[in-house]
C-alpha positions as CSV (number, residue, x, y, z in Angstrom):
1,X,-224.5,151.9,91.7
2,X,-221.9,150.2,93.8
3,X,-221.3,151.5,97.4
4,X,-217.9,153.1,98.1
5,X,-215.9,150.5,100.0
6,X,-212.6,152.4,99.9
7,X,-211.3,153.6,103.3
8,X,-211.5,157.3,104.0
9,X,-208.3,159.4,103.4
10,X,-207.7,159.5,107.2
11,X,-208.0,155.7,107.6
12,X,-205.6,155.2,104.6
13,X,-203.2,157.6,106.3
14,X,-203.2,155.5,109.5
15,X,-202.9,152.2,107.5
16,X,-199.8,153.6,105.6
17,X,-198.3,154.9,108.9
18,X,-198.7,151.6,110.6
19,X,-197.4,149.6,107.6
20,X,-194.2,151.7,107.4
21,X,-193.6,152.0,111.1
22,X,-190.3,150.7,112.2
23,X,-190.3,147.8,114.7
24,X,-189.3,148.6,118.2
25,X,-185.6,148.9,118.7
26,X,-183.8,146.5,121.1
27,X,-182.4,148.0,124.3
28,X,-178.9,149.0,123.2
29,X,-177.9,151.1,126.2
30,X,-178.3,148.9,129.3
31,X,-179.5,150.5,132.5
32,X,-177.4,150.5,135.6
33,X,-179.8,148.1,137.3
34,X,-182.2,145.4,136.1
35,X,-185.3,146.6,137.8
36,X,-188.5,146.8,135.7
37,X,-189.1,150.3,137.0
38,X,-186.1,151.5,134.9
39,X,-186.7,149.4,131.8
40,X,-187.3,151.4,128.7
41,X,-190.8,151.0,127.2
42,X,-190.8,149.3,123.8
43,X,-194.4,150.2,123.0
44,X,-196.1,152.5,122.3
45,X,-193.2,155.0,122.7
46,X,-190.2,154.1,120.5
47,X,-186.9,154.9,122.0
48,X,-184.7,157.4,120.3
49,X,-180.9,157.8,120.7
50,X,-179.5,161.2,120.7
51,X,-175.8,162.1,120.2
52,X,-175.1,165.1,122.5
53,X,-172.0,167.3,122.5
54,X,-171.2,170.6,124.2
55,X,-173.1,171.8,127.3
56,X,-175.6,169.0,127.1
57,X,-172.9,166.5,128.1
58,X,-173.1,168.2,131.6
59,X,-175.5,166.0,133.6
60,X,-176.8,169.0,135.6
61,X,-177.6,171.0,132.4
62,X,-179.2,167.9,130.7
63,X,-181.3,167.3,133.8
64,X,-182.6,170.9,133.8
65,X,-183.3,170.8,130.1
66,X,-185.2,167.5,130.2
67,X,-187.1,168.8,133.2
68,X,-187.3,165.4,134.9
69,X,-187.2,164.5,138.5
70,X,-186.5,160.9,137.5
71,X,-182.9,159.8,137.0
72,X,-181.3,160.9,133.8
73,X,-181.5,158.5,130.9
74,X,-178.4,156.3,130.5
75,X,-175.5,158.2,129.0
76,X,-172.5,156.5,127.3
77,X,-169.4,157.9,125.7
78,X,-169.9,158.1,121.9
79,X,-168.4,159.3,118.6
80,X,-169.9,160.2,115.3
81,X,-167.8,160.3,112.1
82,X,-168.2,162.8,109.3
83,X,-168.6,165.9,111.4
84,X,-166.6,168.8,113.0
85,X,-167.1,171.3,115.7
86,X,-166.9,175.1,115.3
87,X,-167.9,177.7,117.8
88,X,-170.9,180.0,117.9
89,X,-169.8,182.3,120.7
90,X,-169.0,179.9,123.5
91,X,-171.2,177.1,122.2
92,X,-170.2,174.3,119.8
93,X,-171.9,173.8,116.5
94,X,-171.9,170.5,114.6
95,X,-171.1,170.7,110.9
96,X,-170.5,168.1,108.2
97,X,-166.8,167.2,107.5
98,X,-166.1,163.9,105.8
99,X,-164.2,161.3,107.8
100,X,-163.7,163.6,110.8
101,X,-164.7,162.3,114.3
102,X,-166.5,164.2,117.0
103,X,-166.7,162.8,120.5
104,X,-169.7,163.3,122.9
105,X,-172.2,161.1,124.6
106,X,-175.2,159.0,123.4
107,X,-178.3,159.3,125.5
108,X,-181.5,157.2,125.3
109,X,-184.6,159.4,125.4
110,X,-187.8,158.1,126.9
111,X,-190.4,160.4,125.4
112,X,-191.1,162.8,122.5
113,X,-191.4,165.6,125.1
114,X,-187.7,165.2,126.0
115,X,-186.7,165.6,122.4
116,X,-189.0,168.7,122.2
117,X,-187.3,170.1,125.3
118,X,-183.8,169.5,123.8
119,X,-184.9,171.2,120.5
120,X,-186.2,174.2,122.5
121,X,-182.9,174.5,124.3
122,X,-180.9,174.3,121.1
123,X,-183.0,177.1,119.5
124,X,-183.7,177.5,115.8
125,X,-179.9,177.8,115.2
126,X,-179.8,174.0,115.3
127,X,-181.8,171.3,113.5
128,X,-182.3,167.7,114.3
129,X,-180.7,165.2,111.8
130,X,-180.2,161.5,111.7
131,X,-176.8,160.1,112.2
132,X,-174.9,156.9,113.0
133,X,-173.5,156.8,116.5
134,X,-170.6,154.7,117.7
135,X,-171.1,153.7,121.3
136,X,-167.7,153.5,122.9
137,X,-166.0,151.2,125.3
138,X,-163.8,152.4,128.1
139,X,-160.8,152.2,125.9
140,X,-162.5,154.4,123.2
141,X,-163.0,151.5,120.8
142,X,-166.4,151.1,119.2
143,X,-168.7,148.7,121.0
144,X,-171.5,149.0,118.5
145,X,-173.0,151.4,116.0
146,X,-176.6,152.6,116.4
147,X,-178.9,154.9,114.5
148,X,-179.8,158.1,116.2
149,X,-180.1,161.9,115.9
150,X,-178.1,164.9,116.7
151,X,-178.5,168.7,116.5
152,X,-176.7,170.2,113.5
153,X,-175.8,173.8,113.0
154,X,-178.7,175.6,111.1
155,X,-177.4,179.1,111.1
156,X,-175.1,181.1,108.8
157,X,-171.6,180.0,108.4
158,X,-170.2,183.5,109.0
159,X,-171.6,183.3,112.6
160,X,-169.1,180.5,113.4
161,X,-165.4,180.6,114.3
162,X,-162.7,178.0,114.5
163,X,-162.2,176.5,117.9
164,X,-163.0,173.6,120.2
165,X,-165.4,173.1,123.1
166,X,-163.9,172.0,126.4
167,X,-166.6,170.9,128.9
168,X,-164.3,171.2,131.9
169,X,-163.3,174.7,131.0
170,X,-166.9,175.7,130.3
171,X,-167.9,174.3,133.8
172,X,-165.2,176.4,135.5
173,X,-166.2,179.6,133.6
174,X,-169.9,178.9,134.6
175,X,-168.9,178.5,138.3
176,X,-166.9,181.8,138.1
177,X,-169.9,183.6,136.6
178,X,-172.2,182.3,139.4
179,X,-169.7,183.5,142.0
180,X,-169.9,187.0,140.6
181,X,-173.6,187.3,141.5
């Protein structure tokens, strides 16, 4: 009888995972300085780019959600094509709509924990989905296109209404609500 030389199912799973793992992505969103302290790690954590729209474009909100005392990840103006915004109460919801653009920001996340914190903030009404993100120049032209993720509406369509989200107006309304306390 020949001994079993086949790797265990767990070892085969790790071999498959490592064989199909994507190589580290190059740094596409340069930091504001060149210090090694702020350089994004390439291994073992793979950087992920997230397209954010709505309240998460507010640096104060994003900082609270990410729960980090470190500086926020680099944020750049961005656009995704093939989507539209509708409103769920005062909050925007991203839906598919061919050839239609949605503006927001792209943010480089440093850890899986940050993505988990964003998902908790978004609730089960939103789900994470892959998308192509156009990183914009100051004149709104596309500098480059990168792969990333965004939070799409995951609720019922009848919960949404037509409308747009205005970050400046949302900030004003938020300040007024805080004054009422």
